[in-house]
C-alpha positions as CSV (number, residue, x, y, z in Angstrom):
1,M,0.1,-34.0,-11.3
2,P,-2.0,-33.4,-8.3
3,L,-2.4,-29.4,-6.9
4,D,-2.8,-28.8,-2.9
5,V,-4.2,-25.2,-2.6
6,V,-3.8,-24.1,0.8
7,V,-5.6,-21.0,1.6
8,P,-5.0,-20.0,5.3
9,A,-7.4,-17.3,7.3
10,L,-10.4,-18.1,4.8
11,L,-12.2,-20.2,7.3
12,P,-13.3,-18.0,9.7
13,P,-13.4,-19.1,13.0
14,A,-16.5,-19.1,15.6
15,D,-16.2,-16.2,17.2
16,A,-15.4,-14.1,14.0
17,P,-17.6,-10.8,13.7
18,A,-20.7,-11.1,11.6
19,A,-18.6,-9.1,8.7
20,L,-16.4,-12.3,8.1
21,R,-18.9,-15.3,8.7
22,E,-21.5,-13.3,6.4
23,L,-19.5,-13.3,3.9
24,R,-20.4,-15.7,0.9
25,L,-18.3,-17.0,-1.9
26,P,-19.8,-18.6,-4.8
27,A,-17.3,-20.5,-6.5
28,L,-15.8,-21.9,-3.4
29,E,-18.9,-22.6,-1.7
30,R,-20.1,-24.6,-5.1
31,W,-16.7,-26.5,-4.7
32,L,-16.9,-27.3,-1.3
33,A,-20.8,-28.6,-1.6
34,R,-19.7,-30.8,-4.7
35,A,-16.5,-32.2,-3.4
36,P,-15.4,-35.2,-0.9
37,L,-14.8,-33.6,2.3
38,A,-12.4,-34.5,5.0
39,R,-11.2,-33.2,7.8
40,R,-7.4,-33.2,9.3
41,V,-6.4,-32.6,12.9
42,E,-4.5,-29.9,12.1
43,T,-5.0,-27.0,12.9
44,G,-2.7,-24.2,11.0
45,V,-0.3,-24.3,7.8
46,A,3.1,-24.8,10.0
47,Q,1.3,-28.3,11.6
48,L,0.4,-29.3,8.0
49,L,3.8,-28.5,6.6
50,A,5.2,-30.6,9.2
51,S,3.2,-33.6,8.7
52,A,3.5,-33.4,5.0
53,Y,7.2,-33.0,5.8
54,A,7.2,-35.8,8.1
55,L,8.9,-33.9,10.8
56,D,9.2,-34.8,14.4
57,P,6.9,-33.1,16.8
58,P,7.8,-30.0,17.9
59,P,8.6,-28.7,14.1
60,P,11.4,-26.3,13.9
61,V,9.8,-23.7,12.4
62,A,12.0,-21.0,13.4
63,A,15.1,-22.9,12.3
64,V,13.6,-23.7,9.4
65,S,12.2,-20.0,8.6
66,L,15.2,-18.7,9.3
67,F,17.3,-20.8,6.8
68,A,15.0,-19.5,3.9
69,E,15.5,-16.1,5.0
70,A,19.2,-15.7,6.2
71,G,20.9,-18.8,5.1
72,L,21.5,-19.9,8.6
73,R,22.0,-23.8,9.6
74,D,23.6,-24.1,12.9
75,G,22.2,-23.8,16.3
76,H,18.6,-24.1,18.0
77,W,16.5,-21.3,17.4
78,L,13.2,-20.2,18.6
79,R,10.8,-17.2,16.8
80,A,10.7,-14.1,19.0
81,D,8.1,-12.3,17.5
82,P,6.9,-8.9,18.3
83,V,3.3,-8.6,19.6
84,H,1.6,-6.3,21.7
85,V,0.4,-7.2,25.4
86,R,-2.8,-6.4,26.5
87,V,-2.9,-6.9,30.7
88,G,-6.3,-7.3,31.9
89,Q,-7.3,-7.8,35.3
90,D,-7.3,-11.4,35.5
91,S,-5.4,-12.4,31.7
92,I,-3.0,-11.4,29.6
93,S,-3.7,-11.7,25.8
94,L,-1.3,-11.4,22.8
95,H,-1.8,-9.3,19.5
96,H,-0.3,-9.7,16.3
97,A,2.4,-7.7,15.0
98,A,0.8,-7.2,12.1
99,M,-1.3,-4.6,13.8
100,L,2.0,-2.5,14.8
101,D,3.4,-1.6,11.5
102,I,7.2,-1.6,13.2
103,T,9.8,-0.1,10.9
104,R,13.6,-1.4,10.6
105,D,14.7,1.3,12.9
106,E,12.2,0.4,15.9
107,A,12.9,-3.4,14.9
108,A,16.8,-2.7,15.3
109,A,16.7,-0.7,18.3
110,L,14.2,-2.7,20.6
111,L,16.5,-6.0,19.5
112,E,19.8,-3.8,20.6
113,S,18.1,-3.8,23.8
114,L,16.8,-7.4,24.0
115,Q,20.2,-8.5,22.7
116,K,22.0,-6.4,25.7
117,L,19.5,-7.9,28.1
118,F,19.6,-11.5,27.5
119,A,23.3,-11.6,26.6
120,P,24.3,-13.5,30.0
121,D,22.3,-16.2,28.8
122,G,23.9,-16.9,25.5
123,F,21.3,-15.2,23.2
124,E,21.5,-14.0,20.1
125,F,18.6,-12.0,18.1
126,R,18.0,-11.7,14.5
127,A,15.3,-9.7,12.5
128,P,15.5,-10.5,8.8
129,R,12.1,-8.1,8.6
130,P,10.9,-5.8,10.9
131,D,7.7,-7.8,12.3
132,R,10.0,-11.3,12.6
133,W,12.5,-11.7,15.0
134,Y,14.6,-15.0,15.8
135,V,16.4,-15.7,18.7
136,R,19.4,-18.6,19.1
137,V,19.9,-20.0,22.7
138,P,22.1,-22.6,24.3
139,R,20.8,-26.3,23.5
140,G,20.0,-27.0,27.1
141,E,18.0,-23.9,27.1
142,V,15.5,-24.8,24.4
143,P,11.9,-24.6,25.9
144,R,8.7,-26.3,25.4
145,T,6.5,-23.4,23.4
146,T,3.1,-22.6,22.2
147,P,2.6,-21.5,18.6
148,L,1.8,-17.7,18.6
149,E,-1.4,-18.6,16.3
150,E,-2.7,-20.8,19.2
151,A,-1.3,-18.3,21.5
152,L,-3.4,-14.9,20.0
153,R,-6.4,-13.0,21.9
154,R,-6.4,-16.2,24.6
155,D,-5.1,-15.9,28.4
156,V,-1.6,-16.7,28.0
157,F,-0.9,-17.3,31.6
158,R,-1.2,-21.2,31.3
159,L,0.6,-20.8,27.9
160,L,4.0,-19.5,28.8
161,P,7.4,-21.2,27.6
162,R,8.5,-23.9,30.1
163,G,12.3,-24.9,30.3
164,E,14.6,-27.4,32.1
165,G,17.7,-25.7,32.1
166,R,18.7,-22.4,33.9
167,V,16.8,-19.9,32.1
168,N,13.4,-19.3,33.9
169,W,11.0,-18.4,30.5
170,P,8.2,-16.9,32.3
171,S,10.6,-14.7,34.0
172,A,12.6,-14.1,30.6
173,L,9.3,-13.2,29.2
174,T,8.3,-10.7,32.0
175,E,11.8,-9.3,32.1
176,A,11.5,-8.8,28.1
177,Q,7.8,-7.0,28.4
178,M,9.1,-4.5,31.3
179,L,12.3,-3.5,29.2
180,L,10.1,-3.0,26.0
181,A,7.2,-1.4,27.7
182,A,9.9,1.5,29.0
183,H,11.6,1.8,26.1
184,P,11.9,5.1,24.0
185,V,10.7,3.4,21.0
186,N,7.6,2.8,22.7
187,E,7.3,6.0,24.5
188,A,7.5,7.6,21.1
189,R,4.7,5.0,19.4
190,E,2.3,5.8,22.7
191,S,2.7,9.7,21.9
192,R,1.5,9.0,18.7
193,G,-1.2,7.0,19.8
194,V,-0.3,3.7,18.2
195,A,0.0,0.4,20.0
196,A,3.3,-0.3,21.9
197,I,5.6,-3.0,20.7
198,N,5.5,-4.2,24.1
199,G,6.3,-8.0,24.3
200,V,7.8,-10.9,22.6
201,W,6.6,-14.8,22.1
202,F,9.1,-17.3,21.7
203,W,7.9,-20.4,19.9
204,G,9.0,-22.5,17.0
205,E,11.9,-24.1,18.9
206,G,14.3,-26.3,17.3
207,A,17.3,-27.0,15.2
208,L,17.6,-27.9,11.3
209,P,17.0,-32.1,11.3
210,A,19.6,-33.9,9.2
211,N,17.3,-34.8,6.3
212,F,13.7,-34.2,5.2
213,A,11.1,-35.8,3.0
214,R,10.5,-34.2,-0.1
215,P,6.4,-34.4,-0.8
216,Y,6.4,-31.8,-3.4
217,A,8.4,-31.5,-6.4
218,A,7.4,-27.6,-6.5
219,V,6.5,-25.3,-4.3
220,Y,4.6,-21.8,-4.5
221,A,4.5,-19.8,-1.3
222,A,6.1,-16.7,0.4
223,D,5.5,-18.0,4.0
224,P,9.3,-18.7,5.3
225,F,8.7,-21.8,7.0
226,A,7.0,-23.5,3.6
227,R,10.1,-21.8,1.7
228,G,12.6,-23.4,4.0
229,L,11.2,-26.6,3.9
230,A,11.1,-26.3,0.0
231,L,15.1,-25.1,0.2
232,L,15.7,-27.8,2.0
233,S,14.5,-31.0,0.6
234,G,15.6,-29.6,-3.2
235,S,11.6,-28.4,-4.5
236,R,11.8,-26.0,-7.0
237,L,10.7,-22.9,-5.1
238,V,8.5,-19.8,-6.4
239,E,7.7,-17.0,-4.3
240,H,3.8,-16.6,-5.7
241,A,1.1,-18.2,-7.8
242,P,-1.5,-15.5,-8.3
243,A,-3.9,-18.0,-10.3
244,P,-3.7,-21.6,-11.2
245,D,-2.6,-20.6,-14.6
246,A,0.6,-19.6,-13.3
247,I,2.0,-22.9,-12.5
248,D,4.5,-24.6,-14.7
249,A,3.8,-28.1,-15.0
250,V,6.1,-30.9,-13.5
251,R,6.0,-34.6,-14.1
252,P,2.4,-36.4,-13.9
253,E,3.6,-38.2,-10.9
254,E,4.9,-35.6,-8.8
255,T,2.7,-33.3,-6.8
256,A,3.1,-29.1,-6.4
257,L,1.9,-26.9,-3.4
258,V,0.6,-23.4,-3.7
259,I,0.0,-21.7,-0.6
260,V,-2.4,-18.5,-1.2
261,D,-1.5,-15.6,0.9
262,G,-3.2,-12.3,1.7
263,L,-5.6,-13.0,4.2
264,E,-3.9,-13.3,7.3
265,E,-2.4,-10.0,7.6
266,P,-5.9,-8.1,7.3
267,L,-7.4,-10.8,10.0
268,H,-4.4,-10.2,12.6
269,R,-4.8,-6.4,11.6
270,G,-8.4,-6.3,12.4
271,D,-9.9,-5.1,9.4
272,P,-12.7,-7.3,8.1
273,G,-13.4,-5.1,4.9
274,A,-9.9,-5.8,3.6
275,W,-10.1,-9.4,4.6
276,A,-13.6,-9.8,2.7
277,E,-12.0,-7.8,0.0
278,A,-9.2,-10.3,-0.3
279,A,-11.3,-13.4,-0.1
280,R,-13.4,-12.1,-2.9
281,R,-10.2,-11.4,-5.0
282,V,-9.0,-15.6,-3.8
283,D,-12.5,-16.8,-5.2
284,D,-12.6,-14.8,-8.2
285,T,-8.6,-15.9,-9.2
286,W,-8.5,-19.2,-7.6
287,F,-12.0,-20.9,-7.8
288,V,-13.9,-19.7,-10.8
289,N,-10.8,-21.2,-12.8
290,L,-10.9,-24.3,-11.0
291,P,-12.5,-26.5,-14.0
292,E,-9.1,-25.2,-16.2
293,A,-6.9,-26.4,-12.9
294,V,-8.6,-30.0,-12.9
295,E,-8.0,-30.5,-16.4
296,R,-4.2,-29.5,-16.1
297,F,-3.6,-31.3,-12.7
298,E,-6.4,-34.2,-12.8
299,S,-6.8,-33.4,-9.0
300,V,-6.7,-30.3,-6.5
301,R,-7.3,-30.4,-3.1
302,I,-8.5,-27.6,-2.0
303,I,-7.2,-27.0,1.8
304,L,-8.4,-24.7,4.5
305,P,-7.0,-24.5,7.8
306,S,-8.9,-23.2,10.8
307,S,-8.4,-23.1,14.6
308,N,-10.2,-26.0,15.1
309,D,-9.3,-28.5,12.3
310,T,-8.6,-28.0,8.5
311,L,-11.2,-28.8,6.1
312,V,-10.1,-30.6,2.6
313,A,-11.9,-30.8,-0.5
314,C,-10.7,-33.4,-3.2
315,V,-11.7,-32.3,-6.5
316,G,-11.5,-34.2,-9.7
317,A,-12.6,-34.2,-13.0
318,G,-16.3,-35.4,-12.4
319,T,-16.7,-33.2,-9.6
320,R,-18.3,-30.7,-11.8
321,W,-21.3,-32.6,-12.7
322,R,-22.3,-33.0,-9.6
323,W,-24.5,-29.4,-10.0
324,F,-27.6,-30.6,-7.9
325,R,-25.6,-30.3,-4.8
326,R,-26.4,-26.6,-3.6
327,G,-23.8,-24.7,-1.8
328,K,-23.7,-23.9,1.7
329,P,-22.4,-20.5,3.5
330,L,-18.8,-20.9,3.9
331,S,-19.1,-20.1,8.0
332,S,-21.0,-23.4,7.9
333,H,-17.6,-25.6,7.3
334,A,-15.7,-23.5,9.7
């Protein structure tokens, strides 16, 4: 049984702080030195999953994720993720909700105001979690969007959603930003000296497809898009696998997927110390014990998405004997 182990946010981007780029992970670096390596064009977990499940672009990340979180099937959905917007002299940049610590009461109050603002356009907002929002829009108003991960910390002027219906999406973003910036929730946050929840980012557009491929017999993931794909395709779904020995066996011809979490939140929060601690924990729990995993699963693919592409290392029974290959720093593979 082949095993795919996806570790998001482990390869540090080229512009990452030195504390991230200088981190050494001995066990993982040893496997990357010994295993055959390949590069894939996908630049994130959502793109990787869309490719694995043979979804037409753009993948309906919002609709699939909301199915996992709330069981909703109907309609055309977008993610409407809360963000912190910073306005510079010549640019506007977005920062992830992980740095905002949004409470459920704050999310409810902000969404109530957004719902009133956009009700005439036929929008319907949902928030199964305080930091993850969705909006259903009429079919003819679905825009073309840029995924949040691609828009973070970039000048978003050229990345704004664009549609062909009645809704002017760049104006809608501006209206939402103006509403949120003046909202009592953000007045209270600013009085406490914390960042405002002063924007939303629309992305992940689409409706649920009629049919799904089933590339994995078992999926271990907390990511809502991965969970939705597993449920819709009929895979066995488990929320978490802390280590390789926690994965139950399936038939030899089947494949399992694990998405190792814990790294994305500290990266988005700008906490290199917490990120480094989480990365070392992944090295100790997953890659130190990889020989046992290879014996159980015959082959293991280590899949490391980055902002440029995705690195794939194929570890098989003979990989461990290539001891003469010296490991390079993890950042050299980014």
